[in-house]
NUDOMAR-44958 format. One record per residue (C-alpha): x, y, z. Coordinates in steps of 0.1 Angstrom, whole numbers, padded with zeros to 4 digits, always signed. Layout:
XYZ
...
REM end
This chain:
+0000+0000+0000
+0029+0024+0008
+0043+0023-0027
+0010+0021-0046
-0007+0050-0028
+0024+0071-0029
+0029+0066-0066
-0006+0080-0071
+0006+0111-0054
+0038+0111-0076
+0017+0108-0108
-0004+0137-0098
+0027+0158-0089
+0043+0150-0122
+0011+0158-0141
+0010+0193-0124
+0047+0200-0132
+0044+0189-0168
+0012+0209-0174
+0029+0239-0158
+0059+0235-0181
+0034+0233-0211
+0017+0266-0200
+0051+0282-0195
+0060+0273-0231
+0027+0289-0243
+0035+0321-0224
+0070+0323-0239
+0057+0319-0274
+0036+0351-0271
+0052+0380-0289
+0073+0407-0271
+0085+0430-0299
+0087+0465-0283
+0123+0473-0277
+0117+0498-0249
+0093+0474-0231
+0118+0446-0233
+0145+0468-0218
+0122+0477-0189
+0112+0440-0184
+0149+0430-0185
+0157+0455-0158
+0129+0442-0136
+0140+0406-0142
+0176+0414-0134
+0167+0432-0102
+0143+0404-0090
+0169+0377-0098
+0197+0395-0080
+0176+0401-0049
+0165+0364-0047
+0201+0352-0051
+0212+0375-0023
+0182+0366-0001
+0188+0328-0005
+0225+0333+0002
+0216+0350+0035
+0191+0323+0043
+0217+0296+0036
+0240+0312+0061
+0213+0309+0087
+0199+0275+0076
+0232+0256+0073
+0239+0256+0111
+0203+0247+0118
+0206+0217+0094
+0236+0203+0113
+0220+0212+0147
+0188+0193+0138
+0208+0163+0125
+0231+0160+0156
+0205+0169+0182
+0176+0148+0168
+0184+0126+0139
+0193+0128+0102
+0158+0119+0090
+0147+0153+0104
+0177+0170+0088
+0171+0153+0054
+0135+0165+0055
+0146+0200+0065
+0171+0202+0036
+0145+0190+0011
+0118+0214+0024
+0142+0243+0023
+0154+0237-0013
+0119+0230-0026
+0104+0261-0010
+0132+0283-0024
+0128+0266-0058
+0091+0273-0062
+0096+0309-0051
+0123+0314-0078
+0101+0297-0104
+0072+0320-0095
+0094+0351-0099
+0109+0338-0131
+0076+0332-0149
+0062+0365-0137
+0090+0387-0150
+0087+0370-0184
+0050+0371-0187
+0046+0408-0178
+0060+0423-0210
+0040+0398-0231
+0008+0407-0214
+0015+0444-0221
+0018+0436-0258
-0012+0413-0258
-0033+0442-0244
-0032+0457-0279
-0056+0429-0289
-0080+0435-0260
-0090+0421-0226
-0095+0385-0235
-0061+0377-0249
-0042+0398-0222
-0062+0381-0194
-0056+0346-0208
-0019+0352-0210
-0017+0366-0175
-0037+0338-0160
-0016+0312-0178
+0015+0328-0163
+0000+0327-0129
-0011+0290-0134
+0025+0280-0140
+0034+0291-0105
+0002+0276-0090
+0009+0242-0106
+0045+0242-0096
+0036+0249-0060
+0013+0219-0056
+0034+0197-0079
+0067+0203-0061
+0049+0202-0027
+0033+0168-0035
+0064+0154-0050
+0085+0164-0019
+0061+0147+0005
+0060+0116-0017
+0097+0114-0020
+0102+0114+0018
+0076+0086+0021
+0092+0065-0006
+0128+0071+0007
+0117+0063+0042
+0100+0031+0030
+0129+0019+0009
+0158+0029+0031
+0142+0030+0065
+0141+0001+0091
+0125-0032+0081
+0100-0029+0110
+0069-0012+0096
+0061+0008+0127
+0097+0021+0131
+0098+0029+0093
+0066+0050+0097
+0082+0068+0126
+0112+0077+0105
+0090+0089+0077
+0070+0111+0102
+0103+0125+0115
+0114+0134+0079
+0080+0150+0073
+0084+0173+0104
+0118+0182+0090
+0102+0190+0056
+0077+0213+0073
+0104+0230+0093
+0126+0237+0063
+0096+0249+0042
+0083+0272+0070
+0117+0288+0077
+0123+0296+0040
+0087+0309+0037
+0091+0333+0066
+0123+0346+0051
+0106+0349+0016
+0075+0366+0030
+0095+0390+0051
+0123+0398+0027
+0101+0401-0004
+0075+0420+0016
+0100+0445+0030
+0115+0450-0005
+0082+0455-0023
+0066+0478+0002
+0096+0500+0009
+0099+0507-0028
+0061+0512-0032
+0057+0535-0003
+0088+0555-0012
+0077+0558-0048
+0042+0569-0039
+0051+0594-0012
+0075+0614-0034
+0061+0607-0068
+0023+0609-0063
+0021+0633-0033
+0050+0656-0036
+0058+0656-0074
+0022+0649-0085
+0033+0625-0112
+0014+0593-0121
+0021+0559-0107
+0048+0540-0127
+0060+0572-0142
+0095+0566-0157
+0108+0598-0141
+0104+0583-0107
+0138+0567-0096
+0120+0541-0074
+0097+0528-0102
+0119+0499-0112
+0123+0488-0076
+0085+0490-0071
+0080+0467-0101
+0107+0443-0090
+0090+0442-0056
+0058+0430-0071
+0076+0398-0082
+0097+0390-0052
+0069+0398-0028
+0037+0387-0044
+0050+0359-0066
+0080+0345-0049
+0066+0352-0014
+0032+0338-0020
+0046+0307-0039
+0069+0299-0010
+0041+0306+0015
+0015+0283+0000
+0041+0256-0008
+0050+0256+0028
+0014+0255+0039
+0007+0226+0016
+0037+0207+0028
+0032+0215+0064
-0005+0205+0063
+0002+0172+0045
+0030+0164+0070
+0009+0174+0100
-0022+0153+0090
+0000+0123+0081
+0018+0126+0114
-0015+0129+0133
-0028+0098+0115
+0004+0079+0124
-0002+0087+0161
-0040+0081+0164
-0042+0053+0138
-0008+0036+0144
-0018+0003+0126
-0038+0018+0098
-0017+0029+0068
-0048+0038+0048
-0055+0068+0071
-0018+0078+0069
-0019+0080+0031
-0054+0095+0027
-0041+0131+0028
-0020+0122-0003
-0051+0111-0021
-0068+0144-0011
-0039+0163-0026
-0039+0143-0058
-0076+0149-0062
-0071+0186-0057
-0044+0186-0084
-0067+0168-0108
-0095+0194-0101
-0071+0223-0108
-0059+0207-0141
-0095+0203-0152
-0105+0238-0141
-0077+0259-0155
-0089+0258-0192
-0123+0272-0180
-0108+0303-0165
-0114+0326-0195
-0133+0359-0202
-0151+0372-0232
-0143+0406-0246
-0166+0431-0227
-0189+0455-0245
-0176+0491-0247
-0178+0508-0214
-0182+0475-0195
-0157+0459-0172
-0143+0424-0179
-0158+0396-0158
-0125+0387-0142
-0138+0376-0108
-0166+0356-0123
-0140+0336-0143
-0119+0331-0112
-0149+0318-0091
-0160+0296-0120
-0126+0279-0121
-0125+0275-0083
-0160+0259-0083
-0151+0234-0111
-0119+0225-0093
-0137+0219-0060
-0165+0198-0076
-0140+0176-0094
-0119+0171-0063
-0150+0163-0042
-0162+0138-0068
-0129+0120-0070
-0126+0119-0033
-0160+0104-0029
-0149+0075-0051
-0116+0071-0034
-0132+0072+0001
-0158+0045-0008
-0130+0023-0021
-0110+0028+0011
-0141+0020+0031
-0147-0013+0012
-0110-0022+0017
-0114-0016+0054
-0090+0013+0055
-0114+0035+0075
-0116+0023+0111
-0147+0026+0133
-0129+0048+0159
-0096+0067+0163
-0072+0062+0192
-0092+0087+0213
-0124+0067+0209
-0140+0092+0185
-0163+0075+0160
-0154+0076+0123
-0171+0068+0091
-0160+0069+0054
-0186+0096+0045
-0178+0116+0076
-0142+0119+0066
-0153+0128+0030
-0177+0154+0044
-0148+0171+0062
-0132+0177+0028
-0164+0194+0017
-0162+0216+0048
-0126+0226+0037
-0138+0235+0002
-0167+0255+0017
-0144+0274+0040
-0122+0283+0009
-0153+0297-0008
-0163+0317+0023
-0129+0332+0027
-0127+0343-0009
-0162+0357-0008
-0159+0377+0024
-0126+0392+0014
-0141+0402-0019
-0170+0418-0001
-0146+0440+0020
-0120+0448-0008
-0136+0442-0042
-0149+0465-0069
-0181+0482-0056
-0174+0472-0020
-0192+0494+0005
-0162+0493+0028
-0139+0506+0001
-0164+0534-0007
-0166+0543+0030
-0128+0547+0033
-0128+0568+0001
-0155+0590+0015
-0136+0593+0048
-0106+0606+0028
-0125+0639+0023
-0119+0646+0060
-0082+0643+0056
-0054+0619+0063
-0064+0611+0098
-0100+0602+0090
-0089+0579+0062
-0065+0560+0085
-0091+0557+0112
-0118+0543+0089
-0092+0519+0073
-0083+0505+0107
-0119+0501+0116
-0126+0482+0084
-0096+0458+0090
-0108+0451+0125
-0144+0445+0114
-0132+0421+0087
-0121+0395+0112
-0157+0387+0124
-0171+0365+0096
-0138+0347+0088
-0131+0338+0124
-0166+0325+0129
-0163+0305+0097
-0130+0290+0108
-0145+0282+0143
-0176+0266+0128
-0155+0245+0104
-0134+0232+0133
-0166+0223+0153
-0183+0206+0124
-0152+0186+0114
-0144+0175+0150
-0180+0164+0153
-0177+0144+0121
-0143+0128+0124
-0124+0142+0154
-0090+0158+0151
-0083+0139+0119
-0114+0154+0103
-0100+0189+0110
-0068+0179+0093
-0087+0166+0062
-0106+0199+0060
-0072+0217+0060
-0058+0194+0034
-0088+0198+0012
-0083+0236+0014
-0046+0233+0005
-0053+0208-0023
-0069+0237-0042
-0037+0258-0039
-0029+0251-0075
-0058+0272-0087
-0056+0297-0058
-0019+0306-0064
-0028+0309-0101
-0054+0335-0092
-0029+0353-0069
+0001+0353-0093
-0021+0368-0120
-0021+0400-0100
+0016+0410-0101
+0018+0400-0138
-0009+0425-0147
+0005+0451-0123
+0039+0449-0140
+0023+0449-0174
+0006+0482-0166
+0039+0496-0153
+0058+0485-0184
+0030+0501-0206
+0033+0534-0187
+0071+0535-0188
+0074+0523-0224
+0047+0548-0235
+0026+0521-0252
-0004+0544-0253
-0039+0547-0238
-0051+0518-0258
-0029+0494-0238
-0034+0512-0204
-0072+0510-0208
-0068+0472-0208
-0040+0467-0183
-0054+0492-0157
-0088+0474-0152
-0070+0440-0152
-0046+0454-0126
-0075+0467-0104
-0090+0432-0104
-0055+0419-0096
-0055+0438-0063
-0087+0420-0054
-0074+0386-0064
-0043+0391-0043
-0064+0402-0014
-0088+0372-0016
-0059+0347-0018
-0043+0362+0013
-0076+0356+0031
-0075+0320+0019
-0038+0317+0030
-0046+0329+0065
-0076+0306+0070
-0056+0276+0057
-0027+0286+0079
-0050+0288+0109
-0064+0253+0103
-0030+0239+0097
-0017+0254+0129
-0047+0239+0148
-0038+0205+0133
-0001+0210+0143
-0013+0218+0178
-0034+0187+0179
-0003+0167+0167
+0017+0183+0195
-0008+0172+0222
-0009+0136+0208
+0028+0134+0204
+0033+0144+0240
+0012+0115+0250
+0032+0091+0228
+0064+0104+0244
+0050+0096+0278
+0044+0132+0288
+0009+0134+0303
-0003+0170+0306
-0034+0191+0306
-0040+0227+0295
-0058+0241+0325
-0063+0279+0324
-0056+0281+0362
-0021+0266+0356
+0006+0293+0357
+0027+0276+0330
-0003+0276+0305
-0012+0312+0314
+0023+0324+0309
+0025+0306+0276
-0009+0320+0265
+0002+0356+0271
+0035+0352+0254
+0020+0335+0225
-0007+0362+0220
+0020+0388+0221
+0042+0370+0195
+0024+0381+0163
+0024+0417+0175
+0062+0417+0181
+0068+0399+0148
+0046+0424+0129
+0063+0453+0146
+0097+0443+0134
+0083+0438+0098
+0065+0472+0099
+0096+0490+0113
+0118+0475+0086
+0095+0487+0058
+0093+0522+0074
+0131+0525+0077
+0137+0513+0042
+0110+0535+0028
+0125+0565+0045
+0158+0558+0027
+0140+0555-0006
+0121+0588-0001
+0154+0606+0006
+0171+0591-0025
+0142+0600-0048
+0141+0635-0034
+0178+0638-0039
+0176+0627-0075
+0147+0650-0083
+0168+0678-0069
+0202+0670-0083
+0197+0653-0117
+0191+0681-0143
+0161+0677-0165
+0146+0647-0147
+0111+0662-0144
+0112+0674-0180
+0121+0639-0192
+0155+0649-0206
+0174+0636-0176
+0176+0599-0167
+0170+0587-0131
+0193+0562-0116
+0170+0533-0109
+0197+0510-0096
+0204+0530-0064
+0168+0525-0052
+0169+0488-0060
+0202+0485-0040
+0187+0505-0010
+0156+0482-0007
+0177+0451-0013
+0201+0459+0016
+0172+0470+0038
+0152+0438+0032
+0181+0415+0038
+0190+0434+0070
+0154+0436+0083
+0143+0400+0077
+0167+0380+0099
+0157+0390+0134
+0119+0386+0130
+0123+0353+0111
+0142+0338+0141
+0117+0349+0167
+0093+0319+0162
+0124+0296+0164
+0139+0311+0195
+0109+0319+0217
+0097+0282+0223
+0133+0273+0231
+0135+0301+0257
+0104+0288+0274
+0121+0255+0280
+0148+0274+0299
+0126+0294+0323
+0128+0279+0358
+0095+0271+0375
+0075+0265+0344
+0063+0231+0331
+0078+0233+0296
+0052+0212+0278
+0023+0232+0293
+0041+0266+0287
+0049+0258+0250
+0013+0245+0245
-0001+0277+0259
+0023+0296+0236
+0009+0277+0206
-0027+0284+0215
-0021+0321+0221
-0001+0326+0189
-0028+0309+0168
-0057+0328+0181
-0039+0362+0181
-0021+0356+0148
-0051+0347+0128
-0070+0378+0139
-0040+0401+0134
-0032+0387+0100
-0069+0390+0088
-0072+0425+0100
-0039+0436+0084
-0044+0420+0050
-0081+0429+0045
-0077+0464+0058
-0046+0470+0037
-0063+0459+0006
-0094+0480+0013
-0071+0511+0017
-0054+0503-0016
-0087+0500-0035
-0101+0531-0019
-0072+0550-0034
-0079+0535-0068
-0116+0543-0064
-0107+0580-0060
-0083+0578-0089
-0112+0567-0111
-0128+0601-0106
-0146+0599-0073
-0143+0625-0045
-0123+0649-0067
-0101+0623-0085
-0063+0624-0088
-0045+0653-0072
-0074+0662-0049
-0071+0665-0012
-0091+0633-0008
-0066+0615-0031
-0036+0627-0011
-0053+0614+0021
-0060+0581+0003
-0024+0578-0007
-0014+0582+0029
-0038+0554+0039
-0025+0532+0012
+0011+0537+0024
+0000+0526+0059
-0019+0496+0044
+0009+0485+0021
+0031+0469+0048
+0000+0457+0065
-0013+0437+0036
+0020+0427+0018
+0046+0424+0046
+0035+0419+0082
+0001+0403+0077
+0011+0376+0052
+0043+0368+0070
+0023+0359+0101
+0010+0328+0082
+0043+0309+0081
+0052+0322+0115
+0022+0305+0131
+0032+0271+0116
+0069+0276+0122
+0064+0281+0160
+0042+0249+0161
+0068+0229+0142
+0096+0240+0165
+0074+0229+0194
+0072+0194+0178
+0110+0193+0175
+0114+0202+0211
+0092+0174+0225
+0123+0151+0231
+0138+0177+0253
+0107+0181+0275
+0105+0159+0306
REM end
């Protein structure tokens, strides 16, 4: 069964990778003939590649000692998984960036032919990244299972333990790289964006992506290293972590049932199949003059098809498992199970995905009342804009948190802790399509920037601008999805932590009257705030340097505002690169170091204190991340709403206030908020690694 079921996962992974390669070839065949546009795209590509190389070099300096520490302190199965997870996570991030910087110029040229062709090319570029994320993620998990089975101990139980150890290592490596990718890319992109906007839009009153702005290339580079590379690494890590966590949980509560251990792989394979079927259906028709393209409708259609196909395949697989006796009557805790109950949990996961996308669209999408309210508040000035934006972000936590809580309750009632894990795995199995939707955004954003800088004309901008506006919404809804899936994954990891403590002979309860649990709860609840504070500070410091450099160039380079002088783009790229690399290390190590420090505090029960830390960080982190990402996206779209002619339009006092709100929201939605996702899982994985040192 080990080889057969794992090879199904391998086949699905290979299919995703091959289909992604085919889409990449189609993107590269599209014409890119404008010389000036190609020069700009080349500068963006070179800047993004240079940053990622320097980022990964920095990460390697941090990660190599951790690799040897894990190997010597625990065992080399953990270390092997850590190495594979790190390399795979870095690889999908680089792939995401690479396809984005090649698709952008081709989308700009395709815009001459209208919305349909430009959208099709942009979505195919995004789909390459999406398929690579799930393909490489599934292949990494399957490789560890196969290697553990072939080269592990002959005893089946011991071999499964070694595989579980390697899976924890995979999750650790993927999470660590993802935190660095989210932080480094987020600091880079938002420092450049904020710096460019504050001087270009507010002080110099020039358009966004104006080639006279020295920070404009850095801004476009940031879209790729933040939104593409960062999101790809984030959701690869979440996919791998969730698969590892559910399989590890199954190994603990179903020790003699390999069918339940491998079921998450089947869920992932079904999700890949659904994405492959759905991608060709994500198309739009050319809209009538004066009408907007039906971008969000196409995205939701693709998601619905993918979910239905996945659920249908899983129904068949689950019934076959039940006939084969692979679904036991109860788990190790005595919770009743049934084949259809497990399958129903996958449906809950799909439903939660839909709810998260819908509610984020309600708060941030075109025509949103919340966006309009922030725009209206901008007429009162900068302060009223910021106040309303903060309120929208806080309010946006209500429905998502209730939906997550309801999903947990329903899945636990259906199939216990394992059911919660299957719901999380079902959510992540749709990541191929979700990342496609997300990666579409920065491609169209860059296409609009290239069109502006290369002076391709209003005909092109009239296509790229609306596509870019929808891209802001798609990026926002996928961040909501990423947070919800991260929250469920963290809950599964916490459940695994509890069960693993029992297996290790450490009996403990999490009583709120216990000082160790209380101390851990407070420290855990504080953790996302400290983490976000470091990220926000890094963006602010870097943006200040960019502002000073842009002001200097406007003042000292003759003819720059008249278009006869050429700005030095490389200096701004270098500033944000150095700042991002400098600012990402300390916050990335916080979730690694804090659980270790709790083990060293005298008078605390380490198992209870770390457990409290995990609970506090999950609850606090999900709310903080939702508030930041949704509020930030609403601020951004409120600015764009005004730029479309509302409340005085561009250059008005309301517009200036909206730009201020957007600069506050930028690090909220693209740096601190998204980086909390991998932080939550990283702190839980470190807790699992520390169990052997608790007594």
